[in-house]
C-alpha positions in Angstrom: -11.9 -8.6 -12.1 -8.6 -7.6 -12.9 -5.9 -9.8 -13.4 -3.9 -10.2 -10.1 -0.1 -9.9 -9.8 1.9 -12.1 -8.1 3.6 -9.4 -6.4 0.1 -8.0 -5.1 0.5 -7.1 -1.6 -3.1 -5.7 -2.0 -6.2 -7.5 -3.9 -9.5 -6.8 -4.8 -10.7 -8.4 -1.6 -8.5 -7.3 1.0 -9.9 -5.4 3.5 -9.9 -1.9 4.3 -8.3 -2.2 7.7 -5.7 -4.6 5.9 -4.9 -1.7 3.0 -4.4 0.7 6.1 -2.0 -1.3 8.2 0.0 -1.8 5.5 1.9 1.1 5.8 1.6 4.8 7.4 1.1 6.4 4.0 -2.6 4.9 2.7 -4.4 6.7 4.3 -3.0 9.2 2.2 -3.1 7.5 -0.6 -6.8 6.2 -0.5 -8.0 10.0 -0.2 -5.7 10.8 -2.6 -7.3 8.7 -5.0 -10.5 9.0 -4.4 -11.8 7.7 -0.9 -13.4 9.7 1.9 -10.8 10.2 5.2 -11.6 7.3 7.2 -10.8 9.4 10.0 -14.3 11.7 9.5 -16.4 9.3 7.9 -18.0 5.8 8.9 -16.3 3.5 6.9 -16.6 -0.1 7.6 -12.7 -1.1 7.8 -14.1 -4.6 7.1 -15.3 -3.3 3.7 -13.3 -4.8 0.8 -11.4 -2.9 -1.5 -13.7 -4.6 -4.5 -17.0 -3.4 -2.0 -15.6 0.5 -1.3 -14.4 1.5 -5.4 -18.5 0.4 -6.1 -19.9 2.8 -3.1 -17.1 5.5 -4.3 -17.9 5.1 -8.1 -13.9 4.7 -8.4 -11.7 2.2 -10.5 -10.8 -0.8 -8.9 -7.8 -1.6 -11.3 -6.5 1.7 -10.9 -6.6 1.8 -6.9 -5.3 -1.8 -6.9 -2.1 -1.0 -8.8 -1.2 2.6 -7.1 -1.6 0.7 -4.0 0.6 -2.3 -4.8 2.5 -0.4 -6.5 3.3 2.7 -4.0 3.7 -0.6 -1.2 6.1 -2.1 -3.4 8.3 0.8 -3.9 8.5 1.6 -0.1 9.6 -2.3 1.0 12.1 -2.0 -1.8 13.7 1.2 -0.5 12.8 -0.1 3.1 15.4 -3.5 2.0 18.1 -0.8 0.1 18.4 1.1 3.5 18.7 -2.2 5.5 21.2 -3.8 3.1 23.2 -0.7 3.1 25.0 -0.9 6.5 28.2 1.2 7.8 31.7 -1.6 7.3 32.8 -2.4 10.1 36.4 -1.2 8.8 38.0 1.8 8.2 39.5 0.0 5.3 43.2 0.6 6.4 45.2 -2.7 5.7 46.6 -3.8 8.7 
């Protein structure tokens, strides 16, 4: 079992449903990692990542690292966009 980062959003026992709920990009990323298209296969959404990687002969550590890195990057970008809000003044002094 891979070591779990304190920053991990997705872990080995996360269900596929949970993973897909985290971001719209997860479906694409799972396909890129070697999972079948969840729209066309008979995926069990209650299946965990640990179970799924065995079924598809994938590397759990690589899958977790890629998913979590993507999710963290997306969250940081979203937070940065929220923190960069237009100023309420136009810089003129009164």
